[in-house]
C-alpha positions in Angstrom: -31.3 6.0 87.3 -33.5 7.4 84.6 -36.3 9.6 85.7 -39.9 8.5 85.2 -42.9 10.6 84.2 -44.5 12.0 87.3 -47.7 10.1 86.8 -45.8 6.8 86.3 -43.3 7.2 89.2 -42.7 4.0 91.1 -43.9 4.2 94.8 -42.0 2.7 97.8 -44.4 1.0 100.2 -43.2 1.0 103.8 -44.6 -2.3 105.2 -43.7 -4.8 107.9 -42.6 -8.2 106.6 -45.9 -9.8 107.6 -47.6 -7.6 105.0 -45.4 -8.7 102.1 -47.4 -11.1 99.9 -45.5 -11.5 96.6 -47.3 -13.0 93.6 -45.4 -14.6 90.7 -46.3 -13.5 87.1 -43.6 -15.4 85.2 -40.8 -17.8 86.0 -39.0 -19.5 83.2 -35.7 -20.5 81.7 -34.7 -18.8 78.5 -31.9 -19.1 75.9 -31.3 -16.0 73.8 -29.0 -15.3 70.9 -26.6 -12.3 70.8 -28.1 -8.9 70.2 -30.2 -6.1 71.8 -33.7 -6.6 73.0 -36.3 -3.9 72.6 -36.1 -1.0 75.1 -39.0 -1.3 77.6 -40.3 -0.8 81.1 -42.4 -3.0 83.2 -45.4 -2.7 85.4 -44.0 -5.3 87.8 -40.5 -6.3 89.1 -38.1 -8.6 87.3 -35.1 -10.7 88.5 -33.0 -11.9 85.6 -30.3 -14.3 86.4 -27.5 -15.4 84.0 -26.8 -19.1 84.3 -24.5 -19.2 81.3 -22.9 -16.5 79.1 -22.9 -12.7 79.5 -25.4 -9.9 79.2 -25.6 -6.1 79.5 -28.4 -3.7 80.4 -28.5 0.0 79.5 -30.4 2.3 81.9 -30.3 6.0 80.9 -26.7 6.6 79.8 -25.2 3.8 81.9 -24.4 0.4 80.6 -24.2 -2.4 83.2 -22.5 -5.6 82.3 -23.3 -8.9 84.1 -22.2 -12.4 83.6 -22.9 -16.0 84.7 -23.6 -16.2 88.4 -25.0 -12.6 88.6 -28.5 -11.2 88.3 -30.0 -7.8 87.5 -32.9 -6.4 89.6 -35.3 -4.3 87.4 -37.9 -2.3 89.3 -41.3 -1.3 88.0 -41.3 1.7 85.7 -37.6 1.8 84.9 -36.7 2.2 81.2 -34.1 -0.3 80.3 -32.7 -2.3 77.3 -31.2 -5.7 77.8 -28.6 -7.2 75.5 -27.0 -10.6 75.1 -23.2 -10.1 74.4 -21.9 -13.7 74.5 -21.6 -16.2 71.7 -23.5 -18.3 70.6 -26.2 -17.4 73.2 -26.8 -16.9 76.9 -29.0 -18.8 79.3 -31.3 -17.0 81.7 -33.6 -17.6 84.6 -36.3 -14.9 84.7 -38.8 -14.1 87.4 -41.5 -11.4 87.3 -43.3 -10.6 90.5 -44.9 -8.0 92.7 -44.7 -7.4 96.4 -48.3 -7.0 97.4 -50.3 -9.3 95.0 -51.6 -6.2 93.2 -51.2 -6.9 89.5 -53.5 -9.2 87.5 -51.6 -10.9 84.7 -53.3 -12.9 82.0 -50.4 -12.9 79.5 -46.9 -11.7 79.2 -48.1 -8.4 77.6 -49.8 -7.5 80.8 -46.4 -7.0 82.4 -44.9 -4.7 79.8 -45.9 -1.1 79.5 -47.5 -0.1 76.2 -45.9 3.3 75.8 -48.8 4.6 73.7 -51.2 3.9 76.5 -49.4 3.6 79.9 -51.6 2.9 82.9 -50.3 4.8 85.9 -52.5 2.7 88.3 -50.8 -0.6 87.2 -47.2 0.3 88.3 -46.5 -2.0 91.3 -45.1 -0.7 94.6 -41.7 -1.8 96.0 -41.6 -3.0 99.6 -39.2 -1.5 102.1 -38.8 -1.9 105.8 -36.9 -0.4 108.8 -34.5 -3.3 108.5 -34.0 -3.5 104.7 -33.6 -0.7 102.2 -35.3 -1.2 98.8 -33.5 -3.7 96.6 -33.7 -1.1 93.7 -30.8 0.8 95.4 -28.6 -1.7 93.7 -28.8 -3.0 90.1 -26.4 -6.0 89.9 -26.4 -8.8 92.5 -24.3 -11.9 93.0 -26.8 -14.3 94.6 -25.7 -17.1 97.0 -25.9 -20.7 95.9 -28.9 -21.1 98.2 -30.6 -18.1 96.5 -30.0 -19.7 93.0 -31.4 -23.0 94.2 -34.5 -21.2 95.6 -35.0 -19.5 92.2 -34.7 -22.9 90.4 -37.3 -24.4 92.8 -39.6 -21.5 92.1 -39.4 -22.0 88.3 -40.2 -25.7 88.8 -43.2 -24.9 91.0 -44.5 -22.3 88.6 -44.0 -24.4 85.4 -45.3 -27.7 86.7 -48.0 -26.2 89.0 -48.6 -29.0 91.5 -51.4 -28.5 94.1 -50.6 -25.6 96.3 -48.0 -24.2 94.0 -49.2 -20.6 94.5 -48.4 -20.8 98.3 -45.1 -22.5 97.6 -44.1 -19.8 95.1 -45.0 -17.1 97.6 -42.9 -18.7 100.3 -40.0 -19.2 97.9 -40.1 -15.6 96.7 -40.0 -14.2 100.2 -37.0 -16.3 100.9 -35.3 -15.2 97.6 -35.9 -11.5 98.6 -34.3 -12.0 102.0 -31.3 -13.8 100.4 -30.8 -10.9 98.0 -30.8 -8.5 100.9 -28.1 -10.5 102.5 -26.1 -10.7 99.3 -25.5 -7.0 99.3 -22.3 -8.2 101.0 -21.2 -10.2 98.0 -18.8 -13.0 97.7 -16.1 -10.7 96.4 -16.7 -8.1 99.1 -16.4 -10.7 101.8 -13.3 -12.1 100.1 -11.6 -8.7 100.2 -11.7 -8.7 104.0 -9.5 -11.8 104.2 -5.8 -12.1 103.5 -6.3 -15.1 101.1 -9.7 -13.9 99.9 -8.8 -13.4 96.2 -7.0 -16.7 96.0 -10.0 -18.5 97.5 -12.4 -16.8 95.0 -10.1 -17.8 92.1 -10.0 -21.4 93.5 -13.8 -21.5 93.7 -14.0 -20.4 90.1 -11.6 -23.2 89.2 -13.8 -25.7 91.0 -16.9 -24.6 89.1 -15.1 -24.9 85.7 -13.7 -28.3 86.5 -16.4 -30.1 88.3 -15.3 -33.6 87.2 -12.0 -33.3 89.0 -11.4 -34.5 92.5 -11.4 -31.6 95.0 -10.4 -33.0 98.4 -9.7 -30.8 101.3 -6.1 -31.9 101.1 -5.8 -30.7 97.5 -7.4 -27.4 98.3 -5.0 -26.9 101.2 -2.0 -27.8 99.1 -3.1 -25.2 96.4 -3.5 -22.6 99.1 -0.2 -23.5 100.8 -1.8 -24.0 104.2 -2.9 -26.8 106.5 -6.3 -28.5 105.9 -8.1 -27.1 109.0 -7.1 -23.5 108.3 -7.9 -23.8 104.6 -11.4 -25.2 105.4 -12.1 -22.5 107.9 -11.1 -19.7 105.5 -13.0 -21.3 102.7 -16.2 -21.3 104.7 -15.7 -17.7 105.7 -15.6 -16.6 102.0 -18.1 -19.1 100.4 -20.5 -19.4 103.4 -20.2 -23.2 103.1 -17.6 -25.8 103.9 -15.6 -27.0 100.8 -17.4 -30.3 100.6 -20.9 -28.7 100.8 -19.9 -26.0 98.3 -18.7 -28.7 95.8 -21.9 -30.8 96.2 -24.0 -27.7 95.6 -22.3 -26.5 92.4 -22.2 -30.1 91.1 -25.9 -30.6 91.7 -26.7 -27.2 90.2 -24.8 -28.1 87.1 -26.4 -31.5 86.9 -29.8 -29.9 87.0 -28.9 -27.5 84.2 -27.5 -30.2 82.0 -30.6 -32.4 82.5 -32.8 -29.4 81.6 -30.9 -27.9 78.7 -29.0 -30.7 77.0 -29.7 -34.2 75.6 -26.7 -35.8 77.4 -27.4 -39.2 78.9 -27.8 -39.4 82.6 -24.4 -41.2 82.8 -22.7 -38.4 80.8 -24.3 -35.8 83.1 -22.9 -37.7 86.1 -19.4 -37.9 84.6 -19.4 -34.2 83.8 -20.3 -33.4 87.4 -17.8 -35.6 89.1 -19.9 -38.8 89.6 -19.1 -41.4 86.9 -21.0 -44.2 88.8 -24.5 -43.8 87.3 -26.1 -45.6 90.2 -24.4 -43.5 92.8 -25.2 -40.3 90.9 -28.9 -41.3 90.6 -29.1 -42.1 94.3 -27.5 -38.7 95.2 -29.7 -36.8 92.8 -32.9 -38.5 94.1 -31.8 -37.7 97.6 -31.6 -34.0 96.7 -34.6 -33.7 94.4 -36.9 -36.5 95.6 -37.0 -37.9 92.0 -34.7 -39.6 89.6 -32.6 -37.6 87.0 -34.7 -39.0 84.2 -38.0 -38.0 85.8 -36.5 -34.5 86.7 -35.6 -34.1 83.0 -39.1 -35.2 81.9 -40.9 -32.8 84.3 -38.6 -29.9 83.5 -39.7 -30.1 79.9 -43.4 -30.4 80.5 -43.9 -26.7 79.6 
């Protein structure tokens, strides 16, 4: 990790969980074309999740590559340069935050260091605890489906700003941080500990790329060459969810993305995510979100 100037060095703040009080400075979806972004460093912390495509980040002499389903954790004061490497673009979910509600942000410029006039007192501190080491010890994370859903909820709260959104964002961010700590044992690391782990990971990727197909427990068991009960048990060990719950989660996540980022009809979104009956799709979506697909799309495009 690249060394910082002494006066700008990031400080670790040892604090009990009850003292953590994160504030959100930015939470949005972005679509960026291929190419390198300017080299920079931040006063606050950033989580940048790739929902579609591939990206890379150069820190010092090291180039980190990350793809859809992964995120990069960028601490305050760290020189870095992000790059979109996929064609025709990449889709991101970005969150800027601090741990102790210590940075006043009026515009995006307040988060980025002006290298001609860096302000040492503005660099935010990173929380650590006797239970959790600092997240900055790791650069690339593979968040759980729950963590991704929490990040999506945070973006919605921050962009639509209903009454009490600041409190909701704070609570969501605390949950996201705890989920990232747990994800240090990633899906692939857990899979490596099981005999059929790699086959299960491959199967889950196949499910994500073919959401419209029928994925019954029997089909999964047949593909894994084992009985249904044993297949379901191993699946849950690796994915952290039973097969049916995992499938519902990734279908719903994709439905949300398609409603936000495309002009496909609600019926087409349902078909692409394994639910061609528009009425059933709408009922299930409303059950998860509390509003119809059409209203979700409308609200997601308010800002």
